[in-house]
C-alpha positions in Angstrom: 0.0 0.0 0.0 2.7 2.4 1.0 4.8 1.5 -2.1 1.8 2.3 -4.3 1.3 5.6 -2.6 4.9 6.6 -3.2 4.7 5.5 -6.8 1.6 7.6 -7.3 3.2 10.6 -5.7 6.3 10.2 -8.0 4.1 10.1 -11.1 2.2 13.3 -10.1 5.5 15.0 -9.4 6.9 14.0 -12.8 3.7 15.3 -14.5 3.9 18.6 -12.7 7.6 19.0 -13.6 7.0 18.4 -17.3 4.0 20.8 -17.3 6.2 23.5 -15.7 8.9 23.0 -18.3 6.4 23.4 -21.1 5.1 26.6 -19.7 8.6 27.9 -19.3 9.4 27.1 -23.0 6.2 28.8 -24.1 7.2 31.9 -22.2 10.6 32.0 -23.8 9.0 31.6 -27.3 6.7 34.6 -26.6 9.7 36.7 -25.4 11.7 35.8 -28.6 8.7 36.8 -30.7 8.6 40.2 -28.9 12.3 40.7 -29.5 12.0 39.8 -33.3 9.2 42.4 -33.6 11.4 45.1 -32.1 14.3 44.2 -34.3 12.2 44.2 -37.5 10.6 47.6 -36.5 14.1 49.2 -36.1 13.6 50.0 -32.4 16.7 50.2 -30.4 16.5 48.4 -27.0 17.6 50.5 -24.0 21.1 49.8 -22.6 20.8 47.5 -19.7 22.4 48.3 -16.4 25.4 46.1 -15.4 23.5 44.8 -12.5 20.6 43.8 -14.7 22.9 42.3 -17.4 24.5 39.8 -15.1 22.4 36.8 -14.3 22.2 36.0 -10.6 24.7 33.5 -9.3 23.7 29.9 -9.7 20.7 30.5 -12.0 20.0 27.7 -14.4 21.5 28.2 -17.9 18.2 28.1 -19.7 16.7 30.7 -17.4 19.4 33.4 -17.3 19.3 34.5 -21.0 15.5 34.8 -20.9 15.7 36.8 -17.7 18.2 39.2 -19.3 16.0 39.6 -22.4 12.9 40.2 -20.3 14.7 42.8 -18.2 16.2 44.7 -21.2 13.7 44.6 -24.0 10.2 46.0 -23.2 7.1 44.5 -24.8 5.3 46.6 -27.4 2.3 46.4 -25.3 3.9 48.6 -22.7 3.5 51.7 -24.8 -0.3 51.3 -24.9 -2.3 53.5 -22.4 -3.5 51.6 -19.5 -1.3 48.5 -20.1 1.8 50.1 -18.7 0.4 50.0 -15.1 -0.7 46.3 -15.3 1.3 43.9 -13.2 2.9 40.9 -14.5 1.4 37.4 -14.0 2.9 35.2 -11.4 4.3 32.9 -14.1 6.0 35.8 -16.0 7.3 38.2 -13.4 9.5 35.8 -11.5 11.6 35.1 -14.7 13.8 38.1 -13.8 13.7 37.2 -10.1 16.0 34.4 -9.1 15.5 33.7 -5.4 18.3 32.0 -3.5 17.8 29.6 -0.7 15.3 31.1 1.8 17.6 31.1 4.7 21.0 31.9 3.1 22.3 34.7 5.3 24.7 36.3 2.8 22.4 36.5 -0.2 19.6 38.8 -0.8 16.9 38.4 -3.4 17.1 40.9 -6.3 14.2 43.3 -7.0 11.7 42.0 -9.6 12.1 43.5 -13.1 9.5 45.5 -14.9 6.7 43.4 -16.5 7.3 42.4 -20.1 3.8 41.2 -20.9 0.3 42.6 -20.2 -1.6 41.1 -17.4 -2.9 37.6 -18.1 -6.5 36.7 -17.4 -7.3 35.7 -13.8 -7.9 32.1 -14.9 -4.3 31.9 -16.1 -3.1 33.3 -12.9 -5.0 30.7 -10.9 -3.6 28.0 -13.2 -0.1 29.3 -12.5 -0.7 29.3 -8.7 -1.8 25.6 -8.8 1.1 24.8 -11.1 3.6 26.5 -8.8 2.2 24.8 -5.7 2.2 21.3 -7.3 5.6 21.6 -9.0 7.6 23.3 -6.3 6.2 23.0 -2.8 4.1 19.9 -2.7 6.4 17.8 -4.8 9.4 18.7 -2.6 7.5 18.2 0.7 6.0 14.9 -0.3 9.4 13.8 -1.7 11.1 14.5 1.6 8.5 12.6 3.5 8.8 9.8 1.0 12.5 9.6 1.4 12.2 9.4 5.2 9.5 6.8 5.1 11.4 4.9 2.4 14.4 4.5 4.6 12.2 3.1 7.4 10.3 0.8 5.0 13.6 -0.5 3.6 14.7 -1.4 7.1 11.3 -3.0 7.7 11.5 -5.0 4.5 15.0 -6.4 5.3 13.7 -7.4 8.7 10.6 -9.2 7.2 12.6 -10.8 4.4 15.5 -11.8 6.6 18.0 -10.6 4.0 20.4 -8.9 6.3 21.2 -9.0 9.9 20.3 -6.3 12.4 23.7 -4.7 12.3 23.8 -4.5 8.6 20.3 -3.1 8.4 21.1 -0.4 11.0 24.3 0.4 9.1 22.4 0.8 5.9 19.8 3.1 7.5 22.5 5.2 9.1 24.3 5.4 5.7 21.0 6.5 4.0 20.5 9.2 6.6 24.1 10.5 6.2 23.7 10.4 2.5 20.6 12.5 2.6 22.2 15.0 4.9 25.3 15.1 2.7 23.1 15.4 -0.4 21.3 18.4 1.1 24.6 20.1 2.0 26.0 19.3 -1.5 23.0 20.9 -3.2 23.3 23.9 -1.0 27.0 24.4 -1.6 26.7 24.0 -5.3 24.7 27.2 -5.5 21.1 25.9 -5.3 18.6 28.6 -6.0 14.8 28.7 -6.1 13.9 30.3 -9.5 10.2 30.5 -8.9 8.4 33.0 -6.7 6.5 31.4 -3.8 8.7 28.3 -3.7 10.9 29.4 -0.9 9.0 27.2 1.6 10.1 24.1 -0.4 13.8 24.5 0.0 15.2 21.2 -1.1 18.4 21.1 0.9 16.5 21.6 4.1 14.0 18.9 3.2 16.8 16.4 2.5 18.6 17.3 5.8 15.4 16.9 7.8 14.7 13.5 6.2 18.2 12.4 7.0 18.0 13.6 10.6 14.7 11.7 11.0 16.3 8.5 9.7 19.3 8.9 12.0 17.1 9.4 15.0 15.2 6.2 14.2 18.4 4.3 13.6 20.0 5.2 17.0 16.8 4.5 18.9 16.4 1.1 17.2 20.0 0.3 18.0 19.3 0.9 21.7 15.7 0.2 22.3 15.1 -2.7 19.9 18.3 -4.6 19.5 20.3 -3.4 22.5 23.5 -2.9 20.5 24.4 0.3 22.4 23.8 1.3 26.0 21.7 4.1 27.3 24.6 6.5 27.8 25.8 6.2 24.3 22.3 6.3 22.8 21.5 9.4 24.9 24.7 11.1 23.7 24.1 10.2 20.1 20.5 11.3 20.0 21.4 14.5 21.7 24.2 15.1 19.3 21.9 14.5 16.3 19.4 16.9 17.8 21.9 19.6 18.5 23.5 19.2 15.1 20.2 19.4 13.4 19.5 22.6 15.3 22.9 24.0 14.2 22.2 23.0 10.6 19.2 25.3 10.8 21.6 28.2 10.5 21.8 27.5 6.8 18.6 25.5 6.3 15.9 27.5 8.2 13.8 27.5 11.3 11.7 24.5 10.3 14.7 22.2 10.5 15.6 23.7 13.9 12.2 22.8 15.1 12.6 19.2 14.0 16.0 19.0 15.8 14.5 20.6 18.9 11.6 18.2 19.0 14.1 15.3 18.6 16.3 16.6 21.3 13.5 17.1 23.8 12.0 13.6 23.3 15.4 11.9 23.6 15.1 11.5 27.4 11.8 9.8 26.9 13.2 7.4 24.3 16.2 6.4 26.4 15.2 4.7 29.6 17.5 4.1 32.5 17.4 1.9 35.6 18.9 4.6 37.7 18.1 8.0 36.2 20.6 10.8 36.9 19.0 14.3 37.2 22.3 15.9 36.6 22.7 14.1 33.3 19.2 15.1 32.3 19.4 18.7 33.2 23.0 19.0 31.9 21.8 17.7 28.6 18.8 20.1 28.6 21.1 23.0 29.5 23.3 22.2 26.4 20.2 21.9 24.1 18.7 25.1 25.5 22.0 27.1 25.2 22.6 25.9 21.6 19.0 26.7 20.6 19.4 30.1 22.3 22.5 30.9 20.3 21.0 29.9 17.0 17.6 31.5 17.7 19.4 34.8 18.7 21.5 34.8 15.5 18.3 34.4 13.3 15.9 36.1 15.7 13.6 33.1 15.7 11.2 33.9 18.5 9.0 30.8 18.1 12.0 28.5 18.3 13.3 30.2 21.5 9.9 30.0 23.1 9.6 26.3 22.2 13.0 25.6 23.7 12.0 27.3 27.0 8.8 25.5 27.0 10.4 22.0 26.6 13.0 22.7 29.4 10.3 24.1 31.7 8.0 21.0 31.2 10.9 18.7 32.0 11.6 20.6 35.2 7.9 20.4 36.3 7.8 16.7 35.4 10.9 16.1 37.5 9.5 18.0 40.4 6.5 15.6 40.6 8.9 13.1 42.1 8.9 15.2 45.4 10.4 14.7 47.9 12.9 12.6 46.0 13.7 15.4 43.6 17.2 16.9 43.8 16.9 20.6 44.9 20.3 21.5 43.4 19.3 20.1 40.0 16.1 22.2 40.0 17.9 25.3 41.0 20.6 24.6 38.3 18.1 24.3 35.4 16.2 27.4 36.6 19.5 29.3 36.7 20.4 28.1 33.3 17.0 29.1 31.9 17.4 32.6 33.3 21.0 32.8 32.1 20.1 31.8 28.6 17.3 34.3 28.6 19.4 37.1 29.9 22.9 36.4 28.4 22.0 34.7 25.2 18.5 35.5 23.9 18.2 39.1 25.1 21.9 39.9 25.3 22.8 43.2 23.8 19.2 43.5 22.6 18.2 46.3 24.9 15.4 48.3 23.3 16.5 47.7 19.8 12.9 46.9 18.8 11.9 50.5 19.6 10.0 52.1 22.4 6.7 50.7 21.2 7.9 47.2 22.2 7.3 46.9 25.9 8.3 43.3 26.3 9.7 40.3 24.5 6.9 37.7 24.2 9.1 34.6 24.3 10.1 35.7 27.8 6.5 34.8 28.9 7.3 31.1 28.7 10.3 30.9 30.9 8.7 33.4 33.3 5.7 31.2 33.9 7.5 27.9 34.1 10.3 29.1 36.4 7.8 30.9 38.5 5.8 27.7 38.7 8.8 25.8 40.0 9.3 28.5 42.6 5.7 28.1 43.6 6.1 24.3 44.0 9.2 24.8 46.2 7.4 27.2 48.4 3.9 25.6 48.9 4.2 21.9 48.1 4.1 20.1 51.5 7.0 17.8 50.6 9.3 20.6 49.5 8.1 22.9 52.3 8.8 20.2 54.9 12.3 20.0 53.6 12.8 23.7 54.0 12.9 24.6 50.3 10.8 27.8 50.7 13.9 29.9 51.0 15.3 28.5 47.7 11.9 29.3 46.1 12.2 32.9 47.3 15.7 33.1 45.8 14.4 32.0 42.4 11.7 34.7 42.6 14.3 37.3 43.5 16.5 36.1 40.6 13.5 36.6 38.2 13.1 40.2 39.5 16.8 40.8 39.0 16.7 39.6 35.4 13.6 41.7 34.6 15.4 44.7 36.2 18.6 44.1 34.2 16.8 43.5 30.9 13.7 45.8 30.2 12.4 43.4 27.6 12.1 40.6 30.2 9.2 42.4 31.8 7.0 39.2 31.8 9.4 37.8 34.5 8.3 40.6 36.8 4.6 39.7 36.3 5.3 36.0 36.9 7.4 36.7 40.0 4.8 39.1 41.4 1.9 36.7 40.7 3.6 33.7 42.3 4.5 35.7 45.4 0.9 36.9 45.8 -0.3 33.3 45.4 2.2 32.0 48.0 1.2 34.5 50.6 -2.5 34.3 50.0 -2.0 30.6 50.5 -0.9 30.9 54.1 -4.2 32.6 55.2 -6.3 29.9 56.8 -8.6 28.3 56.0 -8.2 28.9 52.2 -4.6 27.9 51.8 -3.2 27.4 48.3 -1.2 24.2 48.2 0.2 22.1 45.4 0.4 18.4 45.0 3.0 18.0 42.3 3.1 14.3 42.6 -0.6 14.3 41.6 -0.2 17.1 39.2 -2.7 19.3 41.0 -2.8 22.8 42.4 -5.7 23.4 44.7 -7.2 24.8 47.9 -6.8 23.1 51.2 -8.6 23.7 54.5 -5.4 24.1 56.6 -2.4 26.4 56.3 0.7 25.0 54.6 3.7 24.0 56.7 5.6 27.1 55.8 3.4 29.4 58.0 6.1 30.0 60.5 8.9 32.4 61.4 10.6 31.6 58.1 7.6 32.7 56.2 7.7 36.0 58.0 11.4 36.6 57.2 11.0 35.5 53.6 7.9 37.8 53.3 9.9 40.8 54.6 12.8 40.1 52.3 10.6 39.7 49.2 8.6 42.8 50.1 11.8 44.8 50.3 13.0 43.4 46.9 9.8 44.4 45.2 9.7 47.8 46.8 13.3 48.6 46.0 13.3 47.2 42.5 9.8 48.5 41.7 10.3 52.1 42.6 13.9 52.3 41.2 12.8 50.9 37.9 9.6 53.0 37.8 11.7 56.1 38.2 14.1 54.9 35.6 11.4 54.3 33.0 9.1 57.2 34.0 10.5 59.7 31.4 10.0 57.2 28.6 7.9 54.1 28.7 4.9 54.8 30.9 3.6 51.2 30.7 6.9 49.8 31.9 7.1 52.3 34.7 3.5 51.6 35.8 4.2 47.9 35.8 7.1 48.2 38.1 5.3 50.6 40.4 2.2 48.4 40.5 4.1 45.3 41.6 6.2 47.4 43.9 3.0 48.1 46.0 0.9 45.1 45.3 3.3 42.4 46.6 4.2 44.2 49.9 0.6 44.9 50.6 -0.5 41.3 50.0 2.4 40.1 52.2 1.4 42.4 55.0 -2.2 41.5 54.8 -1.5 37.7 54.7 1.0 37.9 57.7 -1.5 40.0 59.7 -4.3 37.5 59.1 -2.1 34.6 59.8 0.1 35.7 62.7 -1.4 39.0 63.9 -4.3 40.1 66.2 -7.3 40.8 64.0 -8.9 43.0 66.7 -6.0 45.4 67.3 -2.3 44.9 66.4 0.0 47.9 66.8 3.0 46.1 65.4 1.5 45.5 62.0 -0.2 48.9 62.2 3.3 50.4 62.5 4.5 48.4 59.5 1.4 49.7 57.5 2.2 53.3 58.6 5.8 52.8 57.4 4.5 51.6 54.0 2.3 54.7 53.8 5.3 56.9 54.1 7.5 54.8 51.8 4.8 54.6 49.0 4.0 58.3 49.3 7.7 59.3 49.2 8.3 56.8 46.3 5.5 58.4 44.3 7.0 61.8 44.8 10.4 60.5 43.9 9.0 59.0 40.7 7.1 62.1 39.8 10.2 64.3 40.0 11.8 62.1 37.2 8.8 62.4 34.9 8.9 64.4 31.7 7.7 67.0 32.4 8.2 66.6 36.1 5.4 66.3 38.6 2.7 65.4 36.1 1.5 62.4 38.1 1.5 59.6 35.5 0.3 56.1 35.9 3.3 55.0 37.9 2.8 57.8 40.4 -0.9 56.9 40.6 0.0 53.3 41.6 2.4 54.5 44.2 0.0 56.9 45.8 -2.9 54.4 45.5 -0.7 51.9 47.4 -0.2 54.5 50.1 -3.9 54.9 50.4 -4.5 51.2 50.7 -1.8 50.9 53.3 -3.5 53.7 55.2 -6.7 51.7 55.1 -5.0 48.7 56.6 -3.4 50.9 59.2 -6.8 52.1 60.4 -8.2 48.6 60.5 -5.2 47.3 62.4 -4.9 50.1 65.0 -8.5 51.0 65.8 -11.8 49.3 66.5 -14.9 49.3 64.2 -16.4 52.6 65.2 -13.2 54.7 65.1 -12.1 53.0 61.8 -15.2 54.1 60.0 -15.0 57.7 61.4 -11.3 58.1 60.7 -11.6 56.5 57.3 -14.2 59.1 56.3 -12.0 61.9 57.7 -9.0 60.5 55.8 -10.7 61.7 52.6 -9.6 65.2 53.5 -5.8 64.4 53.2 -5.6 63.8 49.4 -7.9 66.7 48.8 -5.6 69.0 50.8 -2.6 67.6 48.9 -4.1 69.2 45.7 -2.9 72.6 47.0 0.7 71.6 46.2 0.4 68.8 43.6 -1.9 68.4 40.5 -1.8 64.6 40.4 -5.1 63.4 39.0 -5.1 60.4 41.3 -5.4 62.6 44.5 -9.1 63.3 43.9 -9.8 59.7 43.1 -8.1 58.6 46.4 -10.7 60.7 48.2 -13.4 58.9 46.1 -11.8 55.6 47.2 -12.3 56.7 50.8 -16.0 57.1 50.1 -16.2 53.6 48.6 -14.4 52.2 51.7 -16.8 53.9 54.1 -19.8 52.7 52.0 -18.5 49.2 52.3 -18.1 49.4 56.0 -21.6 50.8 56.7 -23.1 48.2 54.3 -21.3 45.5 56.3 -22.3 47.0 59.7 -24.9 49.8 59.6 -24.7 50.2 63.4 -21.0 51.4 63.1 -20.0 49.7 66.3 -22.1 46.6 66.3 -25.8 46.2 67.5 -24.8 45.1 71.0 -22.7 48.2 71.6 -25.0 50.8 70.0 -26.6 53.1 72.6 -30.4 53.6 72.8 -30.0 57.3 73.4 -31.7 59.2 70.5 -29.4 61.3 68.3 -26.4 61.3 70.5 -25.0 57.9 69.8 -22.4 56.3 67.5 -24.6 56.8 64.5 -24.2 60.6 64.6 -20.4 60.6 64.3 -20.3 57.4 62.2 -22.4 58.9 59.5 -22.1 62.6 60.2 -18.2 62.9 60.3 -17.8 61.3 56.9 -20.5 63.6 55.5 -18.7 66.6 56.8 -15.3 65.3 55.6 -16.6 64.5 52.2 -18.2 68.0 52.0 -14.9 69.6 53.0 -13.0 67.5 50.5 -15.4 68.6 47.7 -14.9 72.2 48.7 -11.2 71.8 48.8 -11.1 70.2 45.4 -13.3 73.0 44.0 -11.1 75.8 45.4 -7.8 74.4 44.1 -5.8 77.2 42.6 -5.8 77.7 38.8 -2.2 76.5 38.6 -3.4 73.0 39.5 -6.5 72.6 37.3 -6.5 68.9 36.9 -6.9 68.0 40.6 -9.6 70.6 41.2 -11.9 69.8 38.2 -13.7 66.8 36.9 -15.5 63.9 38.3 -13.8 63.5 41.7 -15.1 66.8 43.0 -18.6 66.0 41.8 -18.5 62.5 43.3 -17.4 64.0 46.7 -20.3 66.5 46.6 -22.7 63.7 45.9 -21.2 61.6 48.7 -21.5 64.4 51.1 -25.2 64.8 50.3 -25.8 61.1 50.5 -24.2 60.7 53.9 -26.0 63.7 55.2 -29.3 62.1 54.2 -28.1 58.7 55.6 -27.3 60.4 58.9 -30.8 61.7 59.2 -32.4 58.5 58.0 -30.4 56.3 60.5 -31.1 58.6 63.4 -34.8 58.6 62.6 -34.9 54.8 62.4 -32.9 54.5 65.6 -35.2 56.9 67.5 -38.4 55.3 66.2 -37.4 51.7 67.1 -36.0 52.3 70.5 -32.3 52.2 69.6 -32.6 49.2 67.2 -32.0 49.9 63.6 -31.7 46.4 62.0 -35.0 44.9 63.2 -38.7 46.0 63.6 -41.4 46.6 61.0 -41.5 49.8 59.0 -44.0 52.5 60.2 -45.7 55.2 58.2 -43.9 57.9 60.2 -40.5 56.4 59.5 -41.3 55.9 55.8 -42.5 59.5 55.7 -39.1 60.7 56.9 -37.4 58.5 54.3 -39.6 60.0 51.6 -38.8 63.5 52.7 -35.1 62.6 52.6 -35.4 61.2 49.1 -37.2 64.4 47.9 -34.6 66.5 49.6 -31.8 64.5 48.0 -33.3 65.1 44.6 -33.5 68.9 45.3 -29.9 68.9 46.6 -28.6 67.1 43.5 -30.5 69.4 41.2 -28.9 72.4 43.0 -25.4 70.9 42.7 -25.9 70.0 39.1 -27.0 73.6 38.3 -23.7 74.8 39.7 -21.5 72.1 38.4 -23.3 70.3 35.5 -22.8 66.6 35.4 -24.8 63.8 33.8 -24.3 61.7 37.0 -25.9 64.4 39.1 -28.6 65.0 36.5 -29.8 61.4 36.3 -29.1 60.9 40.0 -31.5 63.7 40.9 -34.2 62.3 38.7 -33.7 58.9 40.1 -34.1 60.3 43.6 -37.4 62.0 42.5 -38.7 58.8 40.9 -37.7 56.8 44.0 -39.7 59.2 46.2 -42.7 58.9 44.0 -42.5 55.1 44.2 -42.3 55.3 48.0 -45.4 57.4 48.1 -47.5 55.3 45.7 -46.6 52.0 47.3 -46.0 52.8 51.0 -48.1 55.9 51.7 -51.2 55.0 49.6 -51.2 51.2 49.9 -49.0 49.4 52.4 -48.9 51.8 55.3 -52.1 53.8 54.6 -53.9 54.3 58.0 -57.2 53.6 56.2 -56.0 50.1 55.6 -53.7 49.5 58.5 -55.8 51.4 61.2 -52.5 52.7 62.6 -52.8 55.4 65.2 -52.7 58.9 63.7 -51.8 60.5 67.0 -53.7 62.5 69.5 -52.6 66.0 68.5 -55.2 67.6 66.2 -52.9 69.2 63.6 -49.3 68.1 64.0 -50.0 64.4 63.8 -49.1 61.4 61.6 -51.2 62.7 58.7 -49.3 66.0 58.8 -46.0 64.2 58.6 -46.9 61.5 56.1 -49.0 63.5 53.6 -48.9 67.3 54.0 -45.2 67.7 54.4 -44.4 65.3 51.4 -47.0 67.2 49.4 -45.3 70.5 50.1 -41.9 69.0 49.4 -42.9 67.4 46.1 -44.7 70.5 45.0 -41.7 72.7 45.8 -39.4 70.3 44.0 -41.7 70.3 41.0 -41.7 74.1 40.9 -37.9 74.3 41.4 -37.2 71.7 38.6 -39.7 73.1 36.1 -37.0 74.7 33.8 -34.1 72.5 35.0 -35.4 69.0 34.3 -37.6 67.3 31.6 -41.2 68.3 31.5 -42.5 64.9 32.5 -40.4 65.0 35.7 -41.9 68.2 37.0 -45.4 67.2 35.9 -45.0 63.8 37.8 -44.0 65.6 41.0 -46.8 68.1 40.6 -49.5 65.4 40.3 -48.0 63.5 43.3 -48.1 66.7 45.3 -51.8 67.3 44.4 -52.7 63.7 45.2 -50.9 63.9 48.6 -52.7 67.2 49.4 -56.0 65.6 48.5 -55.2 62.6 50.7 -54.2 64.8 53.6 -57.4 66.8 53.4 -59.6 63.7 53.0 -57.9 61.7 55.8 -58.0 64.8 58.1 -61.8 64.9 57.6 -61.9 61.2 58.4 -59.9 61.8 61.5 -62.2 64.7 62.5 -65.2 62.3 62.5 -63.5 59.1 63.7 -60.7 60.2 66.0 -57.3 58.6 66.3 -58.1 55.4 64.4 -59.6 55.9 60.9 -59.8 52.4 59.5 -62.4 51.9 56.7 -64.3 49.2 58.7 -65.6 51.9 61.1 -68.2 53.0 58.5 -69.3 56.4 57.0 -71.7 58.9 58.3 -74.0 61.1 56.2 -72.4 64.4 57.3 -69.0 62.9 56.7 -70.0 61.8 53.2 -71.3 65.3 52.4 -68.1 66.9 53.7 -66.0 64.8 51.3 -68.0 66.1 48.3 -67.7 69.7 49.5 -64.0 69.3 50.3 -63.2 67.8 46.9 -65.0 70.6 45.1 -63.1 73.2 47.1 -59.7 71.4 46.4 -60.6 71.2 42.7 -61.3 74.9 42.6 -58.0 75.5 44.4 -56.1 73.4 42.0 -57.7 75.2 39.1 -56.7 78.6 40.6 -53.1 77.4 41.2 -52.9 76.0 37.6 -54.0 79.3 36.1 -51.7 81.3 38.3 -48.7 79.0 37.7 -49.6 78.5 34.1 -49.5 74.7 34.8 -51.6 72.6 32.5 -51.1 69.5 34.7 -52.7 71.2 37.7 -55.6 72.3 35.6 -56.1 68.7 34.3 -55.8 67.4 37.9 -58.5 70.0 38.9 -60.8 68.8 36.2 -60.3 65.1 37.2 -61.0 65.8 40.8 -64.1 67.8 40.0 -65.3 65.0 37.7 -64.8 62.5 40.6 -66.8 64.8 42.9 -69.6 65.0 40.3 -69.8 61.2 40.0 -69.8 60.9 43.8 -72.7 63.4 44.1 -74.8 61.8 41.4 -74.1 58.1 42.2 -73.2 57.9 45.9 -74.7 61.0 47.6 -78.1 60.6 45.8 -78.5 57.1 47.3 -76.9 57.6 50.7 -77.8 61.2 51.7 -81.2 62.3 52.9 -83.0 65.5 53.4 -81.1 68.8 53.5 -77.7 67.2 53.0 -78.8 65.7 49.7 -80.1 69.1 48.6 -77.0 71.0 49.8 -74.8 68.5 48.0 -76.5 69.1 44.6 -76.8 72.9 45.2 -73.1 73.2 46.1 -72.1 71.1 43.1 -74.2 73.2 40.7 -72.8 76.5 42.1 -69.3 75.3 41.7 -69.8 74.1 38.2 -71.5 77.3 37.1 -68.7 79.3 38.7 -66.1 77.3 36.9 -67.9 77.8 33.6 -68.0 81.6 34.2 -64.4 81.5 35.1 -63.3 79.7 31.9 -65.6 82.0 29.8 -63.9 85.0 31.3 -60.5 83.6 30.6 -61.4 82.8 27.0 -62.9 86.3 26.5 -59.7 88.0 27.9 -57.5 85.8 25.7 -59.5 86.7 22.6 -59.3 90.4 23.4 -55.6 90.3 24.0 -55.2 88.5 20.6 -57.2 91.2 18.8 -55.1 94.0 20.4 -51.9 92.2 19.5 -52.9 91.9 15.9 
């Protein structure tokens, strides 16, 4: 079957080669015809340049004259308009372009000559593409595979036929492999060229060399693994030598061949088994392969090859570490050191920033960064390695990664890998979610107990790594601040993230979570160091003191360290109060520095305080909250942050004109909104505390309490409208409307349905006027009406109309319920029935309110109030004709209809007078 396949491939290749030669002969005939036409017409061809007259070195003899003719003698069709700009077909244009081997370092492909023929039809171009692919690339690739398989099939045939012994068969295979390698080298040295464009990927010398290397690999492995002619040491050496030699041959044959050699070199340790494996032999061999690959990849700048070599070495390291605790620590550290050395001294040596400032990092560095960092993680958290005391060596590997990244700017991925691993290690010591690895099982998971390294050594290593990241991070950030902002920001970010995570983990693991002044002192020291570091970086910026991303990370780290300081040094109540007051500090700093991050740090304080009050609204805990109204922990817990946020907003607003960036924009508006919010929260929490006997997290909602919340929501909407008019902001605009809509929802659901005293029969109070109805209906009606009037020209029309309608309905509800209370007393539930005088009073009252709404609508020129008046009067009319007629008797029924008629006639006269006046004004105006 395989022999038939090879024969079929050979026939196809022969057919393609013959077709290619026929097309070339046809092309030469057309060019000779064009030359004959020029000679007969008496045209003199232009003098060719010396560089164009000389055929490229090594070009086939039948191609060079045609190339010279095509380059020197233009076709008559070129003089025609429109044809001069047409490109040559793929089959014609390459005649003047003789491309050498694709990876020959000393030869450059000449520029293509001008087209000698008009553009061929697209169909011809497609035929040429297929012809080129079949005749150049596919034929060569299939031929190389066929040669490699043929060598193996020959060995198989001799085995099955018993013609030769094992030694002879292996010798014949080795000779075939060496012949293919020598043949590839011979063809390359004799000046092999690729005369067709697009055929560079089918470089015949490289294909022959790869096939020979493949056969040699198989021969050595068979000699060791099948027949046992050679021992594991010799087989290991030979396979490694073949792999390294194949990689070296890639210097003249291309990256693909280097990939084949690298794969063979990396699988060699798998092919050669040993009864007593020696880690030093393995990693010494891998070090040689990695170094050789690094040298070759650096010479040709083959990034994919270098990344693959790092990946193979790292995978072997991780696989070896699964044998913990039997793994040799020195061997692991050796291969990690070799990996970093090859990266720093070979791959990135003298590279610097040669790729330009736009290149922030070298992407192949990601592979060794991740794998070396993973080995450091295993040494630090795996129970077997941790019990052997290898955590210190893991920290040394992390520090070495930081050093390489500091030495070589393009090795920035090593910084990210080192920082991420350090964070994982120290998050893993926090019980009960400790990150541990089981390398023997190939797992990295979460355990319920802290790892064995949670001891004094962990503290010392944490301090050392924190100092390494702080020192290297801020020094590198200052170094890169004038140029590459991303690089500077990366160093500054890890310079604050890692120390903060280490401090937090050590505090949770070894400190006192209630109050710990030792860790608080460390946090205070970090505040000073990060703030000073941010200022130090800012002075090196270009222009200085602009407050770029790196400075923002440094000052943001100082703010987070300050947050930890407050939590470590103070109890719950004082932490919330001081955290709110801390928002003043960055706002005051804007007097001297225009760093944009300062205003956002104040906003961060707002977010932190919101988080604390959401977690514990009582500020100090429900069991410690006093029952004294007003003067309890709620007043400073909410009031002090409100005052601090207001002062911070004022300070950001009054920043001098020389520091415009810190005094304008969103932070100031956010602080103003936060001040208003906490002021309203202060009132709301004090009201709930007072109405529930000192308990704010339990107890059913009452109408009085809800009324206060509704007033607060309406007030918040008015405050936000006022702030937005002074400092326009879409956040304040939509926030004010959201507060108004929320207040309307409260009124409709809570005031009219859920907590309505008509339905709940809640006590309205014993005081005639200033009672629950006054608080729950009249005051919200006045507030909603006032907000509607204030927002008429400042908010959309529907918003003001909505508030006006709600205000009118609240006023009607207050009047109606007050009448009900007048007749029924403190409790006004519906089930107590209706009297005839009470029923008549409602009709008269609704008519009076309807007239009042009509008057207010005309005076305020409000159509919505006039419509509300009409609706209310219509309801009164229906009540009189349907309800009063059946329920009332005697004089009350007569008075009801008389009053209704008088009111309706009066309204009619009123509207007629308005229309007459409007008509008269229209005539005078015309």
